[in-house]
C-alpha positions as CSV (number, residue, x, y, z in Angstrom):
1,M,10.6,1.3,22.9
2,L,8.0,2.5,20.3
3,V,9.0,5.2,18.2
4,N,7.1,7.3,16.5
5,A,7.0,10.9,15.8
6,M,3.6,12.8,15.2
7,A,2.0,12.5,11.8
8,R,3.4,14.3,9.8
9,S,2.8,17.3,7.2
10,I,3.1,17.0,3.4
11,Q,3.4,19.1,1.3
12,F,4.4,19.4,-2.6
13,K,5.8,21.7,-5.5
14,T,3.4,22.5,-8.2
15,S,5.4,19.6,-10.8
16,V,4.2,17.4,-8.7
17,A,1.4,17.7,-7.5
18,T,-0.3,18.2,-11.2
19,V,1.3,14.0,-11.8
20,L,-0.1,13.9,-8.7
21,S,-3.3,14.7,-9.3
22,G,-4.1,12.2,-12.8
23,L,-6.2,14.8,-14.2
24,D,-4.2,16.4,-17.2
25,V,-4.4,19.8,-15.9
26,S,-2.5,23.0,-16.9
27,A,-0.7,24.9,-12.7
28,K,-3.5,27.0,-13.0
29,K,-6.6,25.3,-13.4
30,L,-5.6,22.1,-10.7
31,Q,-5.2,25.7,-8.4
32,E,-8.7,27.1,-9.2
33,L,-9.6,23.1,-8.2
34,V,-8.2,23.5,-5.2
35,G,-10.1,26.4,-4.3
36,R,-7.4,27.5,-2.1
37,E,-4.8,31.0,-2.6
38,K,-1.2,31.1,-2.3
39,P,-0.7,32.0,1.5
40,A,0.8,35.7,2.2
41,G,4.4,35.3,1.9
42,Q,4.9,31.7,0.6
43,H,6.8,32.3,-2.9
44,H,5.5,28.7,-4.7
45,M,2.4,27.3,-4.3
46,K,2.6,24.2,-2.1
47,Y,0.1,21.8,-2.2
48,T,-0.6,19.3,0.1
49,P,-3.6,15.4,0.1
50,A,-6.4,17.4,1.3
51,D,-5.7,20.3,-1.7
52,L,-5.9,17.1,-4.1
53,R,-8.6,15.3,-3.0
54,A,-11.0,18.5,-3.1
55,A,-9.5,18.9,-6.9
56,R,-10.4,15.3,-7.3
57,Y,-14.1,15.9,-6.3
58,R,-14.0,19.4,-8.4
59,A,-13.1,17.9,-11.4
60,A,-16.1,15.2,-11.3
61,G,-18.3,18.5,-10.6
62,L,-18.7,17.7,-6.9
63,V,-18.4,19.4,-4.1
64,P,-16.0,18.2,-1.4
65,P,-17.3,16.6,1.1
66,T,-15.2,17.4,5.1
67,T,-13.7,15.0,7.1
68,H,-16.9,14.7,8.9
69,A,-19.8,15.2,6.8
70,L,-18.5,11.6,4.7
71,P,-21.3,10.4,1.8
72,L,-22.9,7.8,3.8
73,G,-22.3,4.8,1.8
74,S,-22.5,0.5,2.0
75,T,-20.3,-0.4,4.5
76,Q,-18.8,-2.7,1.9
77,L,-15.0,-2.9,2.1
78,P,-12.4,-0.4,0.6
79,P,-10.1,-2.6,-2.1
80,V,-7.9,-4.5,-0.6
81,I,-4.3,-5.1,-1.9
82,V,-2.1,-7.6,-0.5
83,T,1.5,-8.3,-1.7
84,R,3.0,-11.5,-1.5
85,M,6.6,-13.0,-2.4
86,T,8.0,-16.2,-2.2
87,K,11.4,-14.8,-1.9
88,G,12.9,-11.2,0.0
89,G,14.8,-8.7,-0.8
90,V,12.7,-7.9,-4.3
91,G,11.6,-4.6,-2.9
92,K,8.3,-5.8,-2.1
93,T,8.1,-3.9,1.0
94,S,9.2,-1.1,-0.3
95,V,7.4,-0.5,-3.1
96,S,4.5,-1.5,-0.8
97,V,5.3,1.3,1.1
98,N,5.7,3.9,-1.4
99,V,2.6,3.2,-3.6
100,A,1.1,3.4,-0.2
101,A,2.4,7.4,0.3
102,S,2.1,7.7,-3.4
103,L,-1.5,7.2,-3.2
104,A,-2.1,9.6,0.2
105,M,-0.3,12.2,-1.4
106,M,-2.8,12.3,-4.2
107,G,-5.7,12.2,-1.5
108,F,-6.3,8.8,-1.2
109,R,-7.7,7.1,2.4
110,V,-4.6,4.8,2.7
111,L,-4.0,2.4,5.6
112,V,-1.2,0.1,5.8
113,I,-1.2,-3.3,7.4
114,D,2.8,-4.5,8.8
115,A,1.6,-8.4,8.5
116,D,5.7,-9.3,9.1
117,P,7.1,-9.5,12.2
118,Q,10.7,-7.9,10.6
119,A,8.1,-4.4,10.1
120,S,10.6,-3.6,7.3
121,A,6.7,-0.9,6.5
122,S,7.0,0.2,9.7
123,N,10.6,0.9,9.9
124,L,10.7,3.0,6.4
125,L,7.2,5.0,7.4
126,G,9.0,6.2,10.8
127,V,8.3,3.8,13.5
128,D,10.8,2.1,15.1
129,T,10.3,-1.3,16.8
130,T,13.0,-3.1,17.0
131,G,12.7,-4.0,20.6
132,Y,10.4,-6.8,22.3
133,E,8.9,-4.2,24.1
134,T,6.6,-2.1,22.9
135,D,2.8,-0.6,22.6
136,I,1.3,-1.3,19.3
137,R,-1.3,-3.8,18.6
138,H,-0.2,-5.5,15.3
139,I,-2.9,-7.4,13.3
140,G,-2.4,-10.6,14.6
141,H,-4.4,-9.3,18.2
142,F,-6.7,-9.4,15.8
143,L,-6.1,-12.6,13.8
144,R,-6.2,-15.1,16.6
145,K,-10.0,-13.7,17.7
146,A,-13.1,-15.9,15.7
147,E,-15.1,-13.3,16.7
148,K,-17.3,-11.9,14.3
149,E,-17.9,-8.2,16.4
150,P,-16.2,-5.5,15.4
151,D,-12.9,-4.9,17.3
152,A,-13.7,-1.9,19.9
153,E,-10.0,-1.5,19.9
154,L,-9.1,-1.2,16.4
155,P,-8.9,2.4,16.5
156,S,-6.2,2.6,19.0
157,A,-4.4,-0.1,17.2
158,I,-3.5,2.8,14.3
159,K,-0.8,4.4,13.8
160,H,-1.0,8.3,12.1
161,I,1.7,8.8,10.0
162,Y,0.6,11.9,8.0
163,E,-2.0,14.2,8.8
164,G,-5.6,14.1,8.0
165,G,-6.0,10.7,7.9
166,F,-4.3,9.9,4.8
167,L,-2.3,8.1,5.8
168,D,-2.4,5.3,8.6
169,L,-0.3,2.2,10.1
170,I,-1.1,-0.7,12.1
171,P,3.0,-1.5,12.6
172,A,4.2,-4.7,13.7
173,D,6.6,-6.1,15.9
174,I,8.8,-8.9,16.3
175,T,6.5,-10.3,18.6
176,L,4.0,-10.7,15.4
177,A,6.0,-14.4,14.9
178,E,3.9,-15.5,17.4
179,T,0.8,-15.1,15.9
180,D,2.0,-17.6,13.0
181,A,3.3,-20.3,14.8
182,S,-0.5,-19.9,16.7
183,L,-2.3,-20.0,13.4
184,V,-0.6,-22.8,12.7
185,A,-3.4,-25.2,15.3
186,V,-5.9,-23.2,14.0
187,M,-8.8,-24.4,12.7
188,A,-9.6,-22.4,9.1
189,S,-7.0,-20.0,10.0
190,H,-6.9,-18.9,6.2
191,A,-10.1,-17.2,5.8
192,R,-9.0,-15.4,10.1
193,A,-8.2,-12.1,7.6
194,Q,-11.4,-11.7,6.1
195,L,-12.6,-12.0,9.4
196,F,-11.2,-9.3,10.8
197,L,-11.5,-7.3,7.5
198,N,-15.5,-8.2,7.6
199,R,-16.6,-7.9,10.6
200,N,-14.4,-3.7,10.5
201,G,-15.8,-3.1,7.4
202,A,-18.3,-0.5,9.0
203,F,-14.5,0.9,10.6
204,L,-12.7,0.9,7.6
205,S,-15.1,1.6,5.0
206,S,-15.8,4.8,6.5
207,A,-11.8,5.7,7.3
208,Y,-10.1,4.5,4.1
209,D,-10.2,4.1,0.4
210,V,-7.8,1.7,0.2
211,I,-5.8,-1.2,1.9
212,I,-2.5,-2.3,1.3
213,V,-1.2,-5.2,3.1
214,D,2.2,-6.0,3.3
215,T,3.1,-9.7,3.8
216,A,6.4,-11.8,4.8
217,P,8.2,-13.1,2.0
218,G,7.7,-16.6,1.9
219,T,4.2,-19.3,3.0
220,T,3.6,-18.7,6.3
221,P,-0.2,-18.6,7.7
222,I,-0.9,-14.6,8.2
223,G,0.5,-14.4,4.3
224,L,-1.9,-17.0,3.4
225,A,-5.0,-15.8,5.3
226,F,-4.0,-12.5,3.7
227,S,-3.5,-14.1,0.2
228,F,-6.8,-16.1,1.3
229,A,-8.4,-13.0,1.8
230,A,-7.7,-11.3,-1.3
231,K,-10.2,-13.2,-3.3
232,V,-12.8,-10.2,-3.2
233,S,-10.4,-8.2,-5.6
234,G,-8.9,-11.8,-7.6
235,K,-5.4,-11.7,-7.1
236,V,-2.4,-11.2,-4.7
237,L,0.5,-7.9,-6.1
238,T,3.4,-9.3,-6.3
239,I,6.9,-8.0,-6.7
240,V,9.4,-8.8,-9.3
241,E,13.4,-8.6,-9.5
242,P,14.2,-9.6,-13.4
243,E,16.9,-12.0,-12.1
244,G,16.3,-16.5,-12.2
245,S,16.0,-16.8,-8.3
246,C,12.6,-14.0,-8.6
247,L,11.6,-16.0,-11.4
248,R,11.5,-19.2,-9.5
249,A,10.2,-17.9,-6.7
250,L,7.2,-16.2,-8.6
251,D,6.6,-19.5,-9.9
252,S,6.5,-21.2,-6.6
253,L,3.9,-18.3,-5.7
254,A,2.0,-19.0,-8.5
255,S,1.3,-23.1,-7.4
256,N,1.2,-21.6,-3.7
257,L,-2.2,-19.6,-5.7
258,A,-3.3,-22.4,-6.7
259,E,-2.8,-24.9,-4.0
260,I,-5.4,-22.3,-2.4
261,Q,-7.9,-22.7,-4.9
262,S,-7.9,-26.2,-5.1
263,V,-7.7,-26.6,-0.9
264,T,-10.6,-23.6,-1.0
265,G,-12.2,-22.6,-4.2
266,A,-10.6,-19.4,-3.4
267,E,-9.6,-18.1,-7.3
268,V,-6.4,-16.1,-6.7
269,G,-4.2,-14.8,-9.5
270,M,-1.9,-11.7,-9.2
271,E,-0.6,-8.7,-10.9
272,V,3.1,-8.4,-11.4
273,V,5.1,-5.4,-11.0
274,I,9.0,-5.7,-12.2
275,N,10.6,-3.9,-9.8
276,K,14.7,-3.2,-10.0
277,Y,15.1,-3.3,-14.2
278,H,18.4,-1.9,-15.6
279,P,18.0,-2.4,-19.5
280,S,22.3,-3.2,-19.9
281,L,22.6,-6.0,-18.0
282,K,22.2,-9.7,-20.2
283,H,20.4,-11.7,-18.1
284,V,18.3,-8.7,-16.9
285,R,17.0,-8.4,-20.6
286,E,16.8,-12.6,-20.7
287,S,14.5,-12.8,-17.2
288,M,11.8,-10.1,-19.0
289,G,11.8,-12.4,-22.5
290,F,10.9,-15.3,-19.7
291,L,8.1,-13.5,-18.2
292,Y,6.6,-11.7,-20.8
293,S,6.4,-14.8,-22.4
294,K,4.6,-16.7,-19.1
295,Y,3.3,-14.0,-17.4
296,G,2.3,-11.4,-20.1
297,S,-1.0,-11.0,-19.2
298,M,-0.2,-10.2,-15.4
299,L,2.7,-8.0,-16.0
300,N,1.6,-4.8,-14.7
301,D,2.3,-1.7,-17.8
302,S,4.4,0.1,-14.8
303,I,7.7,-0.9,-14.8
304,I,10.6,0.6,-12.1
305,P,13.9,1.1,-12.8
306,Q,17.3,0.4,-10.4
307,F,16.7,3.6,-8.6
308,S,19.6,4.6,-6.1
309,G,17.0,6.5,-4.0
310,F,15.4,3.3,-3.0
311,A,18.5,2.4,-0.7
312,R,18.1,5.7,0.4
313,Q,15.0,5.8,1.8
314,L,16.8,2.8,4.0
315,N,20.2,4.8,5.0
316,P,20.3,4.3,9.1
317,N,22.5,7.6,9.2
318,A,19.5,9.5,8.0
319,R,17.7,11.4,10.1
320,E,14.5,10.5,9.4
321,T,13.4,8.0,7.8
322,A,10.3,8.1,5.3
323,P,9.6,7.0,2.4
324,M,10.8,7.4,-1.6
325,V,8.5,9.0,-3.0
326,E,7.8,11.7,0.2
327,V,11.7,12.6,0.2
328,E,13.0,12.8,-3.2
329,P,9.3,13.3,-5.1
330,S,11.2,14.6,-8.8
331,S,12.9,11.8,-8.4
332,V,12.9,9.0,-12.0
333,G,12.2,6.1,-9.0
334,A,9.2,8.9,-7.9
335,A,7.5,9.2,-10.9
336,A,7.9,5.1,-11.9
337,I,6.2,4.2,-8.0
338,Y,3.7,7.3,-9.3
339,D,2.4,5.3,-12.3
340,V,2.4,2.1,-10.5
341,A,-0.1,4.1,-7.9
342,K,-1.7,4.8,-11.0
343,S,-2.4,1.9,-12.5
344,L,-3.4,0.0,-9.2
345,I,-6.1,2.9,-8.5
346,R,-7.7,1.7,-12.4
347,S,-6.9,-2.2,-11.5
348,Y,-7.9,-2.3,-8.1
349,R,-11.1,0.3,-8.6
350,I,-9.8,2.6,-6.4
351,T,-11.9,5.5,-5.0
352,M,-13.3,8.2,-2.8
353,P,-16.9,8.4,-1.5
354,G,-19.7,9.7,-3.8
355,M,-17.2,9.7,-7.1
356,P,-17.5,6.9,-9.6
357,V,-15.1,4.5,-9.7
358,G,-12.0,5.8,-11.9
359,E,-12.7,9.2,-11.2
């Protein structure tokens, strides 16, 4: 049975809002850019993703468009961030979902595609797909199709996580594994994800500022298809823990991407985010040396420390499941995720309709 709460209303305090805005302005100036007064009876100002979106437009000297009056642009796809790693347990899904939530809190409209039959991203976003009988239509439904016409059923497959369309999800469940099995025998299966994105370009470009795809660990047909689609941005995003087996897995991923290029001609590199960093451990320091020597040009400048909040977000005894940045927005772990999200805004050139890239 599919359990999905109503889209959540997200609010955060001024100190968090000023960090999320990325505008380098005072709290007073931020409120001016938001353009609304503190509600009567509310002791402290609480900000929403819509507030920060409006602030970004006004800071750029533009009038914030309403949801139903967005500036018309091309049907060019928004940036697509595909996360890949050949080894599980490195925190790839946790980082992917928390980055997605952070971008949404910053005012960007984010679509998460759960492309992993384990459905960890779906569960972390509050969609329980533990049963076999669910009412979801996962990404496998669309990857099996070779048509070039837009998918009329795509909007109905999307679950709304945050109010206002700021964070949406195409969830997964265990039956997605059937698509992996079926794609093995499909000619040009590596192009199916790109085909899905292209034929739905008009809808996706009008509804979202960025798409984040969380793939399964290892090398699967779905993972390969989205890796091929990542040729548009020129890279996949990978998460690595600084320890031996993860470093070998990173080498394996690099080899896999090189093989994709040799077979298809698609040039896909890597952007590497270091997770679970603990400087007091000798093996971590040694692994960091290896990472900088071999993958230094690919490393994201932000490093995510070992932080217990990532484990708490997955606590089965918690009343509600939600990303760590939503539950502990002022924590050290959240600050690291915000830094990663801001770096991805720059490296993937994420923007909003009518706004210059980088604003």
